[in-house]
RODO-2510 file (C-alpha; in nm, 4 decimals, decimal comma):
residues 629
     n   res          X          Y          Z
     1     m    16,0676    10,0866     6,2404
     2     p    15,9957    10,1480     6,6101
     3     s    16,2691    10,0513     6,8591
     4     q    16,2234     9,7626     7,0958
     5     l    16,1683    10,0178     7,3800
     6     e    15,9035    10,2033     7,1739
     7     q    15,7266     9,8806     7,0990
     8     r    15,7304     9,7672     7,4612
     9     i    15,6107    10,1107     7,5790
    10     a    15,3248    10,0954     7,3271
    11     q    15,2263     9,7483     7,4497
    12     f    15,2367     9,8691     7,8081
    13     t    15,0099    10,1635     7,7196
    14     d    14,7608     9,9307     7,5526
    15     w    14,7623     9,7092     7,8572
    16     r    14,6931    10,0021     8,0834
    17     v    14,3990    10,1106     7,8678
    18     k    14,2524     9,7616     7,8840
    19     l    14,2967     9,7516     8,2598
    20     v    14,1283    10,0867     8,2985
    21     t    13,8399     9,9672     8,0733
    22     a    13,7917     9,6540     8,2865
    23     i    13,7897     9,8640     8,6084
    24     d    13,5308    10,1006     8,4479
    25     e    13,3223     9,7967     8,3661
    26     f    13,3284     9,6894     8,7322
    27     r    13,2290    10,0443     8,8271
    28     s    12,9388    10,0229     8,5821
    29     w    12,8398     9,6885     8,7295
    30     q    12,8318     9,8409     9,0777
    31     d    12,6166    10,1329     8,9517
    32     t    12,3757     9,8967     8,7706
    33     y    12,3174     9,6650     9,0627
    34     g    12,3396     9,9256     9,3434
    35     h    12,6382     9,7861     9,5321
    36     a    12,8658    10,0895     9,5243
    37     d    12,9243    10,3197     9,8180
    38     i    13,0916    10,6564     9,8205
    39     e    13,4131    10,5287     9,9727
    40     q    13,4488    10,2453     9,7193
    41     t    13,3669    10,4791     9,4345
    42     l    13,6445    10,7253     9,5449
    43     r    13,8941    10,4415     9,5835
    44     i    13,8197    10,3122     9,2333
    45     y    13,8428    10,6651     9,0938
    46     d    14,1809    10,7146     9,2548
    47     l    14,3084    10,3892     9,1215
    48     v    14,1967    10,4658     8,7607
    49     e    14,3519    10,8089     8,7771
    50     g    14,6739    10,6561     8,9094
    51     l    14,6806    10,4076     8,6165
    52     r    14,6106    10,6766     8,3633
    53     n    14,8706    10,9130     8,5050
    54     d    15,1377    10,6556     8,5884
    55     r    15,4841    10,7626     8,4857
    56     m    15,8276    10,6066     8,4262
    57     r    16,1158    10,8446     8,4816
    58     l    16,4505    10,8144     8,3083
    59     a    16,7251    11,0360     8,4475
    60     f    17,0458    11,1225     8,2528
    61     l    17,3538    11,2241     8,4448
    62     g    17,7140    11,3010     8,3490
    63     e    17,9549    11,5785     8,2660
    64     s    17,9171    11,5988     7,8869
    65     a    17,6024    11,7939     7,7965
    66     e    17,6286    11,6784     7,4307
    67     d    17,6430    11,3120     7,5375
    68     k    17,3396    11,3422     7,7639
    69     i    17,1368    11,5415     7,5173
    70     g    17,2435    11,3099     7,2322
    71     l    17,1259    10,9940     7,4183
    72     i    16,8005    11,1566     7,5157
    73     n    16,7350    11,2510     7,1533
    74     a    16,8455    10,9106     7,0195
    75     l    16,6561    10,6967     7,2712
    76     l    16,3337    10,8912     7,2934
    77     f    16,3040    11,1465     7,0090
    78     s    16,4720    10,9991     6,7048
    79     d    16,1529    11,0516     6,5101
    80     l    16,1971    11,4300     6,5369
    81     p    16,4384    11,5988     6,2903
    82     g    16,7657    11,6292     6,4802
    83     g    16,5905    11,5107     6,8045
    84     l    16,4280    11,7373     7,0553
    85     l    16,6896    11,9086     7,2779
    86     p    16,9423    12,1453     7,1172
    87     l    17,2817    11,9953     7,0341
    88     g    17,5911    12,1900     6,9474
    89     p    17,7457    12,5127     7,0743
    90     g    17,5857    12,6317     7,3958
    91     s    17,4356    12,2982     7,4897
    92     e    17,6395    12,2991     7,8123
    93     l    17,4147    12,5901     7,9247
    94     l    17,1042    12,3626     7,9369
    95     c    16,9626    12,3582     8,2905
    96     a    16,7997    12,0768     8,4754
    97     t    16,5033    11,9843     8,2537
    98     e    16,1899    11,7647     8,2849
    99     i    16,0308    11,6519     7,9584
   100     f    15,6796    11,5020     7,9890
   101     h    15,3253    11,5210     7,8588
   102     d    15,0363    11,6678     8,0657
   103     p    14,7106    11,6422     7,8631
   104     g    14,5509    11,8855     8,1091
   105     e    14,7575    12,1755     7,9745
   106     a    14,8450    12,3141     7,6310
   107     p    15,1959    12,2292     7,5229
   108     f    15,4524    12,4636     7,6687
   109     v    15,8165    12,5274     7,7727
   110     r    15,8321    12,6801     8,1252
   111     v    16,1612    12,8104     8,2676
   112     l    16,2720    12,9254     8,6128
   113     p    16,5214    13,2191     8,6051
   114     m    16,8693    13,1638     8,7543
   115     d    16,8175    13,4589     8,9914
   116     t    16,5889    13,2367     9,2026
   117     r    16,9015    13,0606     9,3392
   118     k    16,9257    13,3646     9,5773
   119     r    16,5803    13,2900     9,7156
   120     p    16,5337    13,0767    10,0245
   121     e    16,2400    12,8834     9,8730
   122     s    16,2932    12,5331     9,7449
   123     i    16,2284    12,4574     9,3773
   124     a    15,9321    12,2448     9,4897
   125     a    15,7826    12,5566     9,6551
   126     l    15,8573    12,7707     9,3555
   127     r    15,6952    12,5203     9,1323
   128     r    15,3746    12,5810     9,3142
   129     s    15,4010    12,9542     9,2263
   130     p    15,3406    12,9961     8,8447
   131     i    15,4252    13,3684     8,8684
   132     e    15,7921    13,2851     8,9185
   133     w    15,8149    13,1038     8,5858
   134     i    15,8347    13,2240     8,2290
   135     t    15,6019    13,0268     7,9952
   136     m    15,6346    12,9841     7,6205
   137     r    15,3535    12,8098     7,4262
   138     l    15,4503    12,5281     7,1885
   139     n    15,2938    12,4383     6,8525
   140     p    15,3539    12,0601     6,8447
   141     d    15,2677    12,0458     6,4725
   142     s    15,5419    12,3002     6,3867
   143     p    15,9057    12,1705     6,3991
   144     e    16,0178    12,5315     6,3682
   145     s    15,8180    12,6304     6,6797
   146     i    15,9589    12,3484     6,8758
   147     a    16,3207    12,4100     6,7626
   148     e    16,2939    12,7822     6,8489
   149     a    16,1495    12,7023     7,1995
   150     m    16,4229    12,4437     7,2637
   151     h    16,6983    12,6841     7,1515
   152     s    16,5756    12,9399     7,4167
   153     l    16,6751    12,6839     7,6826
   154     i    17,0404    12,7431     7,6172
   155     e    17,0325    13,1232     7,6513
   156     s    17,3021    13,2846     7,8711
   157     r    17,3527    13,6102     8,0663
   158     t    17,6617    13,8123     8,1308
   159     v    17,7012    13,9232     8,4937
   160     g    17,9829    14,0400     8,7239
   161     i    18,1951    13,8047     8,9179
   162     d    18,0348    13,9043     9,2508
   163     e    17,6896    13,8305     9,1054
   164     a    17,8067    13,4896     8,9898
   165     k    17,9374    13,4149     9,3360
   166     s    17,6121    13,5212     9,5002
   167     l    17,4459    13,2642     9,2784
   168     n    17,7033    13,0028     9,3830
   169     l    17,8225    12,9708     9,0153
   170     t    18,1931    12,9304     8,9926
   171     n    18,2601    12,6939     8,7038
   172     v    18,1531    12,9422     8,4334
   173     e    18,3186    13,1065     8,1328
   174     r    18,5000    13,4240     8,2403
   175     s    18,5912    13,7285     8,0323
   176     g    18,7756    13,9943     8,2401
   177     d    18,5518    14,1068     8,5247
   178     a    18,2418    13,9477     8,3645
   179     v    18,1233    13,5926     8,3434
   180     s    17,8726    13,4168     8,1186
   181     i    17,6124    13,2145     8,3173
   182     p    17,3022    13,0052     8,2154
   183     a    16,9854    13,2156     8,1986
   184     w    16,7723    12,9390     8,3480
   185     r    16,7797    12,7265     8,6617
   186     y    16,5087    12,4703     8,5752
   187     a    16,2909    12,3894     8,2755
   188     l    15,9672    12,2056     8,2182
   189     i    15,8724    12,0825     7,8725
   190     n    15,5154    11,9611     7,8063
   191     l    15,4948    11,8009     7,4659
   192     p    15,2381    11,5540     7,3212
   193     h    15,5036    11,3140     7,1821
   194     p    15,4094    10,9484     7,1521
   195     m    15,6760    10,8314     7,4045
   196     l    15,5797    11,1019     7,6506
   197     k    15,2043    11,0385     7,6084
   198     s    15,2767    10,6760     7,6999
   199     g    15,3961    10,7913     8,0392
   200     l    15,7693    10,8329     7,9987
   201     i    15,9446    11,1349     8,1644
   202     a    16,2984    11,2289     8,0674
   203     l    16,4997    11,4072     8,3314
   204     y    16,8103    11,5911     8,2069
   205     s    17,0581    11,6923     8,4793
   206     p    17,3206    11,9720     8,4364
   207     g    17,6931    11,9035     8,4664
   208     l    17,8003    11,7254     8,7876
   209     q    17,9589    12,0345     8,9494
   210     m    17,6409    12,2364     8,8844
   211     l    17,4269    11,9477     9,0053
   212     s    17,6295    11,9332     9,3269
   213     t    17,5329    12,2933     9,3968
   214     e    17,1629    12,2072     9,3539
   215     p    17,1214    11,9160     9,6037
   216     e    16,7449    11,9507     9,5928
   217     i    16,7434    11,8714     9,2174
   218     a    16,9877    11,5860     9,2641
   219     l    16,7780    11,4345     9,5401
   220     r    16,4562    11,4737     9,3552
   221     m    16,5861    11,3215     9,0267
   222     t    16,7593    11,0199     9,1841
   223     s    16,4778    10,9413     9,4356
   224     s    16,1946    10,9653     9,1768
   225     a    16,3559    10,7999     8,8707
   226     q    16,3099    10,4338     8,7761
   227     s    16,6308    10,4477     8,5660
   228     l    16,9476    10,6353     8,6308
   229     l    17,1889    10,6591     8,3326
   230     m    17,5391    10,7940     8,4036
   231     i    17,7451    10,8884     8,0930
   232     l    18,1195    10,8691     8,1543
   233     g    18,3936    11,0238     7,9430
   234     s    18,7526    10,9184     7,9276
   235     e    18,7877    10,8399     8,3011
   236     l    18,6024    10,7770     8,6190
   237     t    18,6512    11,1280     8,7719
   238     l    18,6319    11,2243     9,1341
   239     a    18,3165    11,4269     9,0529
   240     v    18,1477    11,1129     8,9121
   241     r    18,2423    10,9107     9,2165
   242     d    18,1138    11,1759     9,4538
   243     v    17,7837    11,2195     9,2773
   244     w    17,7425    10,8467     9,2418
   245     k    17,8114    10,7876     9,6091
   246     q    17,6016    11,0769     9,7345
   247     y    17,2944    11,0437     9,5256
   248     v    17,2919    10,7420     9,2906
   249     q    17,4180    10,4541     9,4924
   250     t    17,1376    10,4551     9,7513
   251     a    16,8626    10,5177     9,4946
   252     q    16,6075    10,2476     9,4334
   253     a    16,6219    10,2909     9,0590
   254     h    16,7936    10,0688     8,8041
   255     k    17,1437    10,2018     8,7431
   256     f    17,3164    10,2058     8,4065
   257     v    17,6480    10,3421     8,2856
   258     v    17,7512    10,4414     7,9349
   259     l    18,1299    10,4446     7,8660
   260     d    18,1793    10,6905     7,5829
   261     t    18,4473    10,5161     7,3797
   262     g    18,4395    10,8040     7,1339
   263     a    18,5675    11,0325     7,4119
   264     g    18,8597    10,8058     7,5003
   265     a    18,6885    10,5648     7,7476
   266     d    18,8349    10,2175     7,7423
   267     a    18,5877     9,9618     7,6137
   268     g    18,7748     9,7037     7,8149
   269     g    18,7140     9,8929     8,1358
   270     v    18,3603     9,7604     8,1858
   271     e    18,4542     9,5289     8,4730
   272     h    18,6536     9,8068     8,6557
   273     v    18,3697    10,0580     8,6296
   274     a    18,1137     9,7980     8,7376
   275     k    18,3211     9,6954     9,0365
   276     t    18,4021    10,0620     9,1327
   277     l    18,0368    10,1700     9,1142
   278     e    17,9024     9,8417     9,2505
   279     i    17,6635     9,7545     8,9625
   280     p    17,6381     9,4487     8,7336
   281     a    17,8779     9,4526     8,4414
   282     s    17,5796     9,3850     8,2169
   283     n    17,4554     9,7380     8,3048
   284     v    17,7713     9,9037     8,1640
   285     f    17,7678     9,9839     7,7945
   286     p    18,0654    10,0916     7,5850
   287     i    17,9201    10,3253     7,3179
   288     a    18,0787    10,5747     7,0881
   289     v    17,8091    10,8224     7,1803
   290     k    17,8421    11,0959     6,9176
   291     q    17,8696    10,8460     6,6314
   292     a    17,5847    10,6298     6,7600
   293     v    17,3596    10,9348     6,8165
   294     s    17,4445    11,0853     6,4769
   295     e    17,3674    10,7603     6,2942
   296     r    17,0436    10,7051     6,4868
   297     l    16,9124    11,0565     6,4150
   298     a    17,0170    11,0316     6,0462
   299     r    16,8699    10,6816     6,0223
   300     t    17,2023    10,5498     5,8808
   301     q    17,2815    10,3126     6,1695
   302     t    17,5753    10,0626     6,1388
   303     p    17,6103     9,7536     6,3616
   304     e    17,9372     9,8916     6,4991
   305     h    17,7762    10,1954     6,6532
   306     s    17,4127    10,0900     6,6998
   307     a    17,4728     9,7766     6,9083
   308     g    17,5291     9,9598     7,2366
   309     i    17,2216    10,1771     7,2082
   310     e    17,0060     9,8809     7,1083
   311     q    17,1280     9,6861     7,4094
   312     l    17,0501     9,9810     7,6321
   313     e    16,6991    10,0003     7,4849
   314     r    16,6568     9,6268     7,5257
   315     l    16,7532     9,6286     7,8897
   316     h    16,5049     9,9114     7,9600
   317     a    16,2319     9,7315     7,7650
   318     e    16,2983     9,4008     7,9480
   319     k    16,3476     9,5398     8,2952
   320     l    16,1711     9,8716     8,3494
   321     v    15,8453     9,8143     8,1647
   322     p    15,7683     9,4626     8,2993
   323     e    15,8601     9,5771     8,6457
   324     r    15,6213     9,8700     8,6239
   325     q    15,3503     9,6405     8,4956
   326     v    15,3997     9,4059     8,7948
   327     l    15,3743     9,6964     9,0368
   328     l    15,0564     9,8322     8,8781
   329     l    14,8965     9,4870     8,8676
   330     a    14,9814     9,4375     9,2332
   331     a    14,8142     9,7763     9,3134
   332     v    14,5043     9,6677     9,1175
   333     a    14,5028     9,3287     9,2898
   334     n    14,5316     9,4905     9,6399
   335     e    14,2848     9,7659     9,5781
   336     i    14,0213     9,6288     9,3387
   337     g    14,0749     9,2585     9,4133
   338     p    13,8953     9,2621     9,7555
   339     l    13,6095     9,4686     9,6091
   340     v    13,5527     9,2310     9,3181
   341     q    13,5878     8,9327     9,5445
   342     s    13,3459     9,0764     9,8004
   343     a    13,0973     9,1613     9,5237
   344     r    13,1300     8,8100     9,3883
   345     q    13,0737     8,6569     9,7344
   346     a    12,7790     8,8881     9,7884
   347     v    12,6231     8,7712     9,4641
   348     a    12,6881     8,4075     9,5608
   349     a    12,5296     8,4654     9,8982
   350     r    12,2201     8,6227     9,7418
   351     f    12,2072     8,3346     9,4941
   352     i    12,2203     8,0728     9,7700
   353     a    11,9637     8,2724     9,9744
   354     t    11,7400     8,2823     9,6717
   355     i    11,7676     7,9023     9,6170
   356     k    11,7063     7,8477     9,9898
   357     e    11,3935     8,0632     9,9862
   358     m    11,2661     7,8774     9,6829
   359     q    11,3194     7,5483     9,8607
   360     d    11,1460     7,6767    10,1683
   361     l    10,8455     7,8058     9,9675
   362     t    10,8253     7,4890     9,7692
   363     s    10,8074     7,2901    10,0959
   364     t    10,5119     7,5091    10,2115
   365     s    10,3177     7,4771     9,8863
   366     g     9,9803     7,3201     9,9592
   367     k    10,0664     7,2614    10,3245
   368     h     9,9231     7,3863    10,6503
   369     r    10,0008     7,7371    10,7676
   370     n    10,1692     7,5936    11,0744
   371     v    10,4541     7,4729    10,8560
   372     a    10,5188     7,8288    10,7307
   373     q    10,4988     7,9598    11,0888
   374     d    10,7575     7,7021    11,2044
   375     m    10,9925     7,8088    10,9258
   376     l    10,9422     8,1738    11,0143
   377     t    11,0113     8,1104    11,3822
   378     r    11,3295     7,9192    11,2984
   379     l    11,4542     8,1934    11,0632
   380     e    11,3822     8,4728    11,3122
   381     t    11,5801     8,2851    11,5815
   382     e    11,8678     8,2513    11,3410
   383     r    11,8507     8,6197    11,2566
   384     k    11,8535     8,7271    11,6299
   385     t    12,1631     8,5113    11,6847
   386     y    12,3264     8,6732    11,3838
   387     q    12,2325     9,0199    11,5132
   388     k    12,4231     8,9521    11,8362
   389     s    12,7348     8,8625    11,6359
   390     v    12,6854     9,1772    11,4264
   391     a    12,6628     9,3942    11,7389
   392     s    12,9834     9,2414    11,8692
   393     f    13,1525     9,2929    11,5315
   394     n    13,0459     9,6593    11,5204
   395     i    13,2254     9,7264    11,8501
   396     t    13,5407     9,5505    11,7281
   397     y    13,5173     9,7323    11,3901
   398     t    13,4926    10,0726    11,5554
   399     d    13,7899     9,9935    11,7830
   400     l    14,0063     9,8726    11,4994
   401     m    13,9276    10,1759    11,2857
   402     a    13,9891    10,4184    11,5747
   403     r    14,3291    10,2630    11,6493
   404     g    14,4184    10,2766    11,2792
   405     q    14,3267    10,6440    11,2557
   406     e    14,5433    10,7211    11,5690
   407     l    14,8423    10,5677    11,3906
   408     l    14,7675    10,7488    11,0631
   409     a    14,7667    11,0773    11,2574
   410     t    15,1285    11,0198    11,3504
   411     l    15,2196    11,0614    10,9868
   412     h    15,0439    11,3957    10,9283
   413     d    15,2363    11,7067    10,8230
   414     d    15,2008    11,8768    11,1691
   415     r    15,3917    11,5898    11,3293
   416     i    15,6777    11,6455    11,0822
   417     e    15,6872    12,0084    11,1763
   418     d    15,6923    11,9234    11,5478
   419     i    15,9961    11,6983    11,4959
   420     l    16,1836    11,9423    11,2824
   421     s    16,1164    12,2363    11,5044
   422     h    16,2675    12,0498    11,8005
   423     d    16,6209    12,1475    11,6917
   424     k    16,5116    12,4576    11,5016
   425     e    16,7189    12,6976    11,7249
   426     f    17,0241    12,4753    11,6915
   427     i    17,0229    12,4758    11,3114
   428     e    16,8830    12,8157    11,2155
   429     g    17,1398    13,0906    11,1949
   430     a    17,4217    12,8324    11,1671
   431     w    17,3441    12,6133    10,8713
   432     t    17,6124    12,3501    10,9116
   433     t    17,6353    11,9865    10,8236
   434     a    17,6423    11,8978    11,1927
   435     g    17,3179    12,0831    11,2550
   436     l    17,1509    11,9273    10,9562
   437     w    17,2510    11,5726    11,0627
   438     k    17,1313    11,6306    11,4170
   439     n    16,7954    11,7679    11,2949
   440     m    16,7330    11,4955    11,0331
   441     q    16,8287    11,2065    11,2597
   442     g    16,5168    11,2681    11,4720
   443     l    16,2959    11,2589    11,1648
   444     f    16,4447    10,9384    11,0249
   445     a    16,4214    10,7646    11,3633
   446     y    16,0601    10,8740    11,4139
   447     f    15,9566    10,7480    11,0725
   448     t    16,1111    10,4075    11,1277
   449     v    15,9483    10,3708    11,4669
   450     q    15,6080    10,4742    11,3374
   451     v    15,6175    10,2428    11,0366
   452     e    15,7139     9,9529    11,2705
   453     k    15,4141    10,0370    11,4874
   454     i    15,1852    10,0496    11,1889
   455     l    15,3198     9,7190    11,0532
   456     n    15,2820     9,5499    11,3964
   457     y    14,9306     9,6827    11,4146
   458     a    14,8554     9,5552    11,0644
   459     v    14,9574     9,2043    11,1676
   460     k    14,7273     9,2121    11,4687
   461     l    14,4461     9,3626    11,2653
   462     k    14,4806     9,0919    10,9996
   463     e    14,4617     8,8240    11,2679
   464     a    14,1501     8,9844    11,4134
   465     v    13,9866     9,0103    11,0746
   466     d    14,0739     8,6552    10,9858
   467     g    13,9199     8,5454    11,3208
   468     i    13,6025     8,7347    11,2537
   469     y    13,5763     8,5873    10,9045
   470     q    13,6286     8,2411    11,0552
   471     n    13,3511     8,2978    11,3128
   472     f    13,0967     8,4163    11,0559
   473     h    13,2015     8,1442    10,8146
   474     e    13,1601     7,8605    11,0705
   475     n    12,8387     7,9902    11,2246
   476     f    12,6627     8,1499    10,9352
   477     g    12,8282     8,0272    10,6195
   478     l    12,9817     8,3629    10,5264
   479     a    13,2491     8,3323    10,2559
   480     k    13,6079     8,3518    10,3918
   481     l    13,8213     8,6391    10,2714
   482     s    14,1686     8,7413    10,3946
   483     p    14,3062     9,0927    10,3629
   484     p    14,6318     9,1219    10,1859
   485     p    14,9393     9,2004    10,4080
   486     l    15,0392     9,5667    10,4406
   487     t    15,3688     9,6319    10,2632
   488     l    15,5543     9,9559    10,3325
   489     e    15,9034     9,8362    10,2357
   490     k    15,9363    10,0746     9,9446
   491     h    15,8746    10,3765    10,1722
   492     l    16,1183    10,2455    10,4306
   493     d    16,3790    10,1877    10,1604
   494     a    16,3202    10,5381    10,0265
   495     m    16,3691    10,6942    10,3712
   496     h    16,6779    10,4819    10,4327
   497     a    16,8151    10,6052    10,1023
   498     l    16,7483    10,9664    10,2160
   499     e    16,9214    10,8907    10,5482
   500     e    17,2244    10,7564    10,3623
   501     n    17,2243    11,0676    10,1441
   502     a    17,2174    11,2867    10,4524
   503     r    17,4857    11,0835    10,6224
   504     s    17,7125    11,0977    10,3148
   505     f    17,6610    11,4699    10,2704
   506     c    17,7122    11,5640    10,6319
   507     h    18,0221    11,3433    10,6872
   508     n    18,1981    11,4221    10,3609
   509     p    18,5133    11,6229    10,4573
   510     i    18,4746    11,8443    10,1507
   511     n    18,1244    11,9432    10,2522
   512     i    18,2234    11,9977    10,6113
   513     a    18,5001    12,2298    10,5041
   514     t    18,3293    12,4019    10,2157
   515     y    17,9504    12,3984    10,2160
   516     k    17,7962    12,6551    10,4593
   517     d    17,4709    12,8334    10,5082
   518     m    17,2705    12,8462    10,1837
   519     m    17,4172    12,5220    10,0453
   520     v    17,3382    12,3214    10,3606
   521     k    16,9966    12,4822    10,3754
   522     k    16,9218    12,3776    10,0182
   523     f    17,0239    12,0229    10,0836
   524     y    16,8120    12,0321    10,4046
   525     d    16,5123    12,1662    10,2157
   526     g    16,5484    11,8906     9,9554
   527     l    16,5620    11,6222    10,2207
   528     v    16,2647    11,7558    10,4042
   529     e    16,0608    11,7829    10,0786
   530     e    16,1382    11,4184     9,9952
   531     a    16,0717    11,3056    10,3528
   532     r    15,7326    11,4816    10,3479
   533     q    15,6454    11,2911    10,0412
   534     q    15,7336    10,9572    10,1912
   535     f    15,5320    11,0389    10,5056
   536     e    15,2332    11,1294    10,2874
   537     l    15,2651    10,8218    10,0646
   538     t    15,2977    10,5959    10,3631
   539     r    14,9923    10,7472    10,5228
   540     i    14,7884    10,7107    10,1965
   541     d    14,8933    10,3461    10,1454
   542     t    14,8157    10,2591    10,5051
   543     e    14,4769    10,4315    10,4908
   544     h    14,3866    10,2508    10,1652
   545     w    14,4926     9,9230    10,3222
   546     l    14,2944     9,9803    10,6381
   547     r    13,9813    10,0481    10,4454
   548     g    14,0439     9,7593    10,2128
   549     a    14,1037     9,5185    10,5075
   550     l    13,7873     9,6065    10,6883
   551     g    13,5547     9,7273    10,4112
   552     p    13,4775     9,3987    10,2370
   553     l    13,4227     9,2244    10,5697
   554     n    13,1834     9,4974    10,6840
   555     g    13,0087     9,4857    10,3485
   556     q    12,9597     9,1056    10,3594
   557     i    12,8267     9,1137    10,7149
   558     m    12,5802     9,3901    10,6346
   559     e    12,4729     9,2162    10,3142
   560     r    12,3969     8,8947    10,4970
   561     q    12,1986     9,0873    10,7531
   562     k    11,9824     9,2388    10,4774
   563     l    11,9286     8,9031    10,3163
   564     m    11,8087     8,7445    10,6391
   565     l    11,5744     9,0377    10,7050
   566     k    11,4365     9,0046    10,3546
   567     r    11,3692     8,6368    10,3996
   568     v    11,1904     8,6938    10,7287
   569     e    10,9676     8,9621    10,5673
   570     n    10,8887     8,7394    10,2710
   571     l    10,7815     8,4473    10,4917
   572     r    10,5805     8,6837    10,7094
   573     n    10,3877     8,8108    10,4056
   574     l    10,3319     8,4574    10,2718
   575     k    10,2403     8,2577    10,5837
   576     d     9,8796     8,3918    10,5834
   577     n     9,8507     8,3840    10,2056
   578     l     9,9727     8,0526    10,0756
   579     t     9,8032     8,1104     9,7347
   580     s    10,0746     8,3724     9,6510
   581     v    10,3577     8,1244     9,6873
   582     q    10,3612     8,0339     9,3234
   583     e    10,3817     8,4011     9,2241
   584     r    10,6729     8,4542     9,4675
   585     l    10,8472     8,1423     9,3297
   586     k    10,8373     8,2946     8,9787
   587     q    10,9919     8,6178     9,1051
   588     l    11,2623     8,4193     9,2839
   589     d    11,3420     8,2207     8,9707
   590     q    11,3813     8,5423     8,7694
   591     q    11,6091     8,6700     9,0504
   592     r    11,8094     8,3427     9,0402
   593     v    11,8709     8,3808     8,6648
   594     s    11,9767     8,7505     8,7141
   595     l    12,2151     8,6607     8,9968
   596     k    12,3711     8,3822     8,7892
   597     k    12,4341     8,6343     8,5117
   598     q    12,5840     8,8856     8,7570
   599     g    12,8184     8,6169     8,8887
   600     e    12,9329     8,5281     8,5320
   601     q    12,9976     8,9014     8,4629
   602     l    13,2121     8,9259     8,7746
   603     d    13,4046     8,6128     8,6876
   604     q    13,4778     8,7595     8,3478
   605     l    13,5903     9,0865     8,5066
   606     r    13,8195     8,8982     8,7477
   607     a    13,9766     8,7388     8,4387
   608     d    14,0056     9,0732     8,2553
   609     l    14,1703     9,2276     8,5587
   610     a    14,4026     8,9267     8,6000
   611     l    14,2840     8,8947     8,9567
   612     s    14,2415     8,5167     8,9576
   613     g    14,4881     8,2346     8,9329
   614     p    14,8659     8,2643     8,9555
   615     t    14,8871     8,6028     8,7783
   616     a    14,7600     8,8074     9,0794
   617     a    14,9542     8,6039     9,3308
   618     r    15,2690     8,6428     9,1291
   619     a    15,2139     9,0181     9,1012
   620     a    15,1654     9,0565     9,4729
   621     g    15,4753     8,8434     9,5424
   622     e    15,6922     9,0207     9,2890
   623     a    15,5888     9,3779     9,3740
   624     k    15,8414     9,4078     9,6498
   625     s    16,1306     9,2578     9,4584
   626     a    16,0468     9,4616     9,1497
   627     t    16,1866     9,7694     9,3103
   628     a    16,5396     9,6255     9,3386
   629     a    16,8040     9,8102     9,1403
***
């Protein structure tokens, strides 16, 4: 029987499929009735791809490789014989590993050799260079093929002590003048497993001491995960406290702790651990890990050992999945909502214009041509007045977009390089924690200032747009829309977390005394890589918001302009040929029926996309709080 987490993930996947289907229907509606422009089409495409490729990351940290591997196998891969990752002798050699599904590539295991630790490039940079990796193809239908590939992940090499030191490997098994080291530094597993196909990614981290020597990996895992699970042995060690304080505490993810009672952890120590690590006691689970994992994989679970794992699954099912759903729904509401609403208002405007024209034509039926001429004169006067307002709007629109683009330019990659290069001479050649902190402070401060400028501009732009809507609504009956507020809190929080990571690393006495040159550079590279991503995500979100705020308004104004011109042309054609009025009335009645149907289709799409009523409002309101740990 599927676990509660598996069931909830399956429901979440079905929900995403239905959401994508509804968005595709809106795209088809636009294609059918000719209301799509290139920009809107690209935005919808990006949204659909984002929904299809959305991922939830679960990171497993701790000292015991067997406990981490066991929990990954039990929670996510209990349907596979013995689980997925190799348990038993040699499991401590397993490197940092990402387990996911990418339908764009055939299943594989891809490993990065340990020798690359000597290289100056970051793992992110090496990841973009396939030639640096060794790839093994997987046959997902063959358990033997999978087991063989997984076993290769715990291969080792024997090297001299000097070689191990050059790789910054000290906590390794020693035999005389030789030491045994892991063969691999990083691994990627692409497997079409149901849980992975649903969008889950499992992140396995190496032992805490090894993780501390790979700050880029630690930063990447903790900053990208939605769930961070720390497995503790018999005590809350100094290594655990250091890694928790350095990387986990400031992360935006949900934080969970497993106390391995089978390894001597005190089941009564939940409150102490929760207080020390500053997390809710309900997020700390006493579990006899080996027994619970063994029973889960053998399908011989007993209440004594299964309760903890089931509680852990339930908490993930009740917190992570609904939270992700709220965030995705908010994204849909913010991106597609204005487009659907604008389309609905445009249809309503055309419907009203059609009715109005029918009324005008009916009033001219059988009457003198002077009546039609008077109507035409009145309508042309109204159109000229509208044209003046449109001309004024176009100037405002151009100014608003230009100012927005200026602000977006401050987040481009070249600006990051300018800031980082300011202290380049100070830090290069002397990679110290002091140099790193001085260099990064400028970047953090710059980001905060620029985001504040963008948010202040967003408030002013929203006020301007609301005023324009009010003007066109009062004077020309244009439907009132209001752009959603721009929210960049998640990016600010992420950068503040990076800043705290940097502060902790640079002011830790151990790091000041011990970590020099390559270690500091690796931490620096990891910080810069994460900071780049936040700059880019902030720029993308702001750009999407800017287009979404002004796009529907511009569309409505242009649509009304076309309708008024069309009415003028129709009256012009009919004023000298009153006998064709009845024929035109028939055409308008057919148009009225078609527009009514279009409106009903859009209303149904709004319901399918959950864009109407309290659901969308709740999603938008909860999106910010959903990221809380």
